[in-house]
C-alpha positions as CSV (number, residue, x, y, z in Angstrom):
1,M,116.9,70.7,39.8
2,Q,116.3,74.5,40.3
3,E,114.4,75.5,43.4
4,Q,111.3,77.6,42.8
5,T,111.2,80.9,44.6
6,V,108.0,81.5,46.5
7,Q,106.7,84.9,45.7
8,E,105.7,87.0,48.6
9,P,102.1,88.4,48.7
10,I,101.8,92.2,48.0
11,V,100.1,92.6,51.4
12,R,100.1,90.2,54.3
13,I,98.4,91.3,57.6
14,E,98.6,88.9,60.5
15,H,96.5,89.2,63.8
16,L,96.4,93.0,63.6
17,S,94.9,94.7,66.6
18,H,94.9,98.3,67.9
19,R,93.7,99.8,71.1
20,Y,92.9,103.4,71.9
21,S,93.1,103.8,75.7
22,N,91.0,100.9,76.9
23,N,89.0,100.3,73.8
24,W,90.0,98.0,70.9
25,A,89.4,99.8,67.6
26,I,90.3,96.6,65.6
27,R,90.9,93.1,66.7
28,D,92.7,90.2,65.0
29,I,92.5,91.4,61.4
30,N,94.0,89.0,58.9
31,M,94.3,89.7,55.2
32,V,96.4,88.6,52.2
33,I,96.5,90.3,48.7
34,N,98.5,88.3,46.2
35,Q,97.9,90.2,42.9
36,T,96.9,93.4,41.2
37,G,93.2,94.3,41.1
38,I,90.8,96.1,43.5
39,V,90.0,94.8,47.0
40,G,87.1,96.5,48.7
41,L,87.3,97.3,52.4
42,L,83.7,97.8,53.3
43,G,82.5,98.9,56.7
44,S,80.1,101.3,58.4
45,N,81.4,104.5,59.9
46,G,83.4,103.7,63.0
47,A,83.9,100.0,62.0
48,G,87.7,100.2,62.1
49,K,88.5,100.9,58.4
50,S,90.5,104.1,59.0
51,T,92.5,102.5,61.8
52,T,93.3,99.5,59.6
53,M,94.4,101.8,56.7
54,N,96.5,104.1,58.9
55,I,98.4,101.1,60.3
56,L,98.7,99.6,56.8
57,C,100.2,102.8,55.5
58,G,102.6,103.4,58.4
59,V,100.7,106.4,59.8
60,L,99.9,104.5,63.1
61,N,101.8,101.8,65.0
62,Q,99.7,98.8,65.9
63,T,99.2,97.5,69.4
64,E,99.5,93.9,68.2
65,G,100.2,91.9,65.0
66,S,102.2,92.4,61.9
67,V,102.0,94.0,58.5
68,Y,104.2,92.9,55.5
69,I,104.4,94.9,52.2
70,D,106.0,92.8,49.5
71,G,107.5,90.7,52.3
72,I,108.9,93.7,54.2
73,D,108.0,94.1,57.8
74,L,106.4,97.6,58.0
75,R,107.3,98.0,61.6
76,K,110.9,96.9,61.4
77,E,111.7,98.5,58.0
78,P,109.2,101.3,57.6
79,E,111.1,103.3,54.9
80,R,111.6,100.3,52.7
81,A,108.0,99.2,53.1
82,K,106.6,102.6,52.5
83,Q,108.4,102.9,49.1
84,Q,105.9,100.2,48.0
85,I,102.8,102.1,49.3
86,G,100.7,104.9,47.8
87,F,98.1,106.4,50.0
88,L,95.2,108.7,49.3
89,P,93.5,109.8,52.5
90,Q,89.8,110.7,52.6
91,T,90.9,114.4,52.5
92,P,93.7,114.6,49.9
93,P,96.9,116.2,51.3
94,L,97.0,119.0,48.6
95,Y,99.0,122.2,48.7
96,M,96.5,124.7,47.2
97,D,99.1,127.3,46.2
98,F,101.3,124.8,44.3
99,T,100.8,124.1,40.6
100,V,100.1,120.5,39.7
101,D,103.7,120.0,38.6
102,E,105.2,121.6,41.7
103,Y,103.0,119.5,44.0
104,L,103.7,116.2,42.3
105,T,107.4,116.9,42.0
106,N,107.5,117.6,45.7
107,C,105.6,114.3,46.4
108,A,108.1,112.4,44.3
109,Y,111.0,113.7,46.4
110,L,109.1,112.9,49.6
111,R,109.0,109.3,48.3
112,S,112.8,109.3,48.0
113,M,112.8,109.0,44.2
114,E,116.1,109.6,42.5
115,K,116.2,113.1,40.9
116,P,116.8,111.8,37.3
117,D,113.7,109.5,37.5
118,V,111.3,112.2,38.6
119,P,110.5,114.0,35.3
120,A,109.5,110.8,33.5
121,A,107.5,109.6,36.5
122,L,105.8,113.0,36.7
123,E,104.6,112.9,33.1
124,E,103.5,109.3,33.4
125,A,101.4,110.0,36.5
126,K,99.8,113.0,35.0
127,E,99.0,111.2,31.8
128,R,97.5,108.2,33.6
129,C,95.3,110.5,35.7
130,G,94.2,112.8,32.8
131,I,95.7,116.0,34.3
132,T,98.6,116.8,31.8
133,H,96.7,119.8,30.5
134,F,96.6,121.3,34.0
135,S,100.4,121.0,34.7
136,K,100.9,124.7,35.3
137,R,97.5,125.4,37.0
138,L,97.3,126.1,40.7
139,I,95.6,123.3,42.6
140,R,93.1,125.7,44.2
141,N,91.7,126.5,40.8
142,L,90.9,122.9,40.0
143,S,87.4,121.3,40.4
144,G,86.8,118.7,43.0
145,G,87.1,115.9,40.5
146,Y,90.5,117.0,39.2
147,R,91.8,117.6,42.7
148,Q,91.0,114.0,43.4
149,R,92.9,113.0,40.2
150,V,95.9,115.0,41.5
151,G,95.5,113.1,44.8
152,I,95.6,109.8,43.0
153,A,98.6,110.9,40.9
154,Q,100.6,111.5,44.1
155,A,99.7,108.0,45.3
156,I,101.1,106.3,42.1
157,I,104.0,108.6,41.0
158,H,106.6,106.4,42.7
159,H,105.2,103.1,41.1
160,P,104.2,101.4,44.4
161,K,102.9,97.9,44.4
162,L,100.0,98.8,46.8
163,V,97.7,101.8,46.4
164,V,95.3,102.5,49.3
165,L,92.3,104.8,48.6
166,D,90.1,106.0,51.4
167,E,86.6,107.0,50.3
168,P,88.0,108.4,47.0
169,T,84.5,109.3,45.5
170,N,83.2,111.2,48.6
171,G,81.9,114.6,47.8
172,L,82.0,114.2,44.0
173,D,79.1,114.7,41.6
174,P,77.8,111.7,39.6
175,N,79.9,112.5,36.5
176,Q,83.0,112.9,38.6
177,I,82.3,109.7,40.4
178,I,82.1,107.8,37.0
179,E,85.4,109.4,35.9
180,V,87.2,108.5,39.1
181,R,85.9,104.9,39.1
182,S,87.2,104.5,35.5
183,L,90.6,105.9,36.6
184,I,90.8,103.5,39.6
185,K,90.0,100.5,37.4
186,E,92.8,101.5,35.1
187,I,95.3,101.9,38.0
188,A,94.3,98.5,39.3
189,T,95.7,96.8,36.1
190,A,99.2,97.6,37.4
191,H,98.8,97.9,41.1
192,A,97.0,96.2,44.0
193,V,94.4,98.6,45.1
194,I,92.6,98.7,48.5
195,F,89.4,100.7,48.1
196,S,87.8,101.7,51.4
197,T,84.2,102.9,51.6
198,H,81.0,102.6,53.6
199,I,78.9,102.5,50.4
200,L,78.0,99.0,49.2
201,S,77.2,100.0,45.6
202,E,80.7,101.4,45.2
203,V,82.3,98.1,46.1
204,Q,79.9,96.1,43.9
205,V,80.8,98.3,40.9
206,L,84.5,98.3,41.3
207,C,85.9,95.4,43.4
208,R,87.0,91.9,42.6
209,D,87.3,90.8,46.3
210,I,85.7,92.2,49.4
211,Q,86.7,92.4,53.1
212,M,83.9,93.5,55.4
213,I,84.8,95.0,58.8
214,E,82.3,95.6,61.5
215,G,83.0,96.2,65.2
216,G,86.7,96.1,64.5
217,R,86.6,92.6,63.1
218,I,86.6,91.0,59.7
219,V,83.1,89.6,59.3
220,F,83.3,88.6,55.6
221,S,86.2,87.8,53.3
222,D,85.6,86.5,49.8
223,T,85.0,87.4,46.2
224,M,82.5,89.9,45.1
225,D,80.6,87.1,43.3
226,A,80.3,85.2,46.6
227,F,79.1,88.3,48.4
228,N,76.5,89.1,45.7
229,N,75.2,85.5,46.1
230,Y,75.1,86.0,49.8
231,V,73.0,89.2,49.6
232,A,70.6,87.8,47.0
233,P,67.0,89.0,47.6
234,H,64.9,86.8,49.8
235,T,61.7,88.8,50.0
236,V,59.2,90.1,47.4
237,L,56.9,93.1,48.0
238,A,53.6,92.6,46.0
239,F,50.5,94.9,45.6
240,M,47.3,93.2,44.6
241,E,43.8,94.6,44.1
242,E,42.2,91.3,45.2
243,P,44.8,89.4,47.2
244,P,44.0,85.8,48.4
245,A,44.3,84.4,51.9
246,V,47.8,83.7,53.3
247,E,47.2,80.0,52.9
248,E,46.9,80.4,49.1
249,L,50.1,82.4,48.9
250,L,52.0,79.7,50.8
251,K,51.0,77.2,48.1
252,I,53.3,79.0,45.6
253,E,56.5,77.0,45.2
254,G,59.4,78.6,47.1
255,V,57.3,80.9,49.2
256,V,57.9,80.1,52.9
257,N,56.0,83.0,54.7
258,A,53.7,85.9,53.9
259,D,53.0,89.1,55.9
260,F,50.2,91.5,54.9
261,L,51.5,95.1,55.4
262,T,48.1,96.6,54.3
263,E,44.9,95.0,53.0
264,R,46.5,94.9,49.5
265,Q,50.2,94.9,50.1
266,V,52.0,91.7,51.1
267,R,55.6,90.8,51.8
268,L,56.4,87.3,50.6
269,Y,59.5,85.4,52.0
270,F,61.1,82.8,49.8
271,S,64.0,80.4,50.0
272,G,66.5,79.7,47.2
273,E,63.9,80.0,44.4
274,R,65.1,82.6,41.9
275,T,62.0,82.3,39.7
276,V,59.6,83.0,42.5
277,A,58.5,86.3,41.0
278,E,57.4,84.5,37.8
279,K,55.5,82.0,39.8
280,I,53.7,84.7,41.8
281,I,52.7,86.4,38.6
282,A,51.4,83.1,37.2
283,A,49.5,82.3,40.3
284,S,47.9,85.8,40.3
285,I,46.7,85.4,36.7
286,Q,45.3,82.0,37.5
287,G,43.6,83.1,40.8
288,G,42.4,86.6,39.6
289,W,44.4,88.4,42.3
290,R,44.9,91.5,40.0
291,L,48.6,91.9,40.8
292,Q,49.6,95.6,40.2
293,E,53.2,95.7,41.4
294,I,56.0,93.3,42.4
295,N,59.5,94.1,43.6
296,L,62.4,92.0,44.8
297,E,63.8,93.4,48.1
298,K,67.5,93.2,49.0
299,S,68.8,93.4,52.6
300,S,70.1,96.8,53.7
301,L,73.8,97.2,54.4
302,D,73.0,97.5,58.2
303,E,71.0,94.2,58.1
304,I,73.9,92.5,56.2
305,F,76.4,93.7,58.8
306,A,74.2,92.6,61.7
307,E,73.7,89.1,60.2
308,L,77.4,88.7,59.3
309,S,78.5,89.9,62.8
310,N,76.1,87.5,64.5
311,K,77.4,84.6,62.4
312,K,81.0,85.6,63.2
313,G,80.2,85.8,66.9
314,S,78.5,82.4,66.9
315,K,81.7,80.7,65.6
316,K,83.7,81.8,68.6
């Protein structure tokens, strides 16, 4: 009977910690990525995202813990491990006086690609990133969106298993953001992608899984569906011309509390009842409260981070 070989995860991070002087930037980070697709690394500014990515990409040596890329220990065999990593920092490392072809060819050689393999890899990267028609143009003459495409092309030219993108839509206009999002989704069909951002909506649009980091620790690790269920709205803001007393509002099924913000505006808290808005509307019609507006409210990202951090802390 043949033995089945166990496939190594594309990324395995174990008990990763790093200290700057006396302060821990990250503490006991653990992560496993087994397949292609987009994993969101979400955290507020200063949460530890950049430190984690710099260690993951071999830019920084960790204080404690281990990083394995396709089973290769990044610290013990950095050159082998880095051949499987493509990295786009927040500010793309572009040479403005190079043409697109010159720059990408140089990047291929920096990745230790064999000379005969470079021309085909160059054409493939340009085609996938939609920049073939700019091959001979100086990078300084490209728009911000196309510069970002060149940055992504350098990250995939050597066919790495892991592509790490740090805030790749920062500074782009809305149309450019849509184009770059589409490109990232296409790349994720063939690569594992870590997408770092502090913008919740970016992660919700793009990612399959999410890792939330706050205060240097992972505070949430699950699928995007699980996260969206977690941040489901739990308050309703209603404006009524003739609102009833709080006691009447609490009789609505699912409503657990009510706070009047003004004489006519009230925030209603509910628990687990997704049809509560319909019930509020029905009660208003029946009671003659003359409901004018009703809006579901979602927690802000800061509130979510605070709640998750408190939960994480309470488990220690």
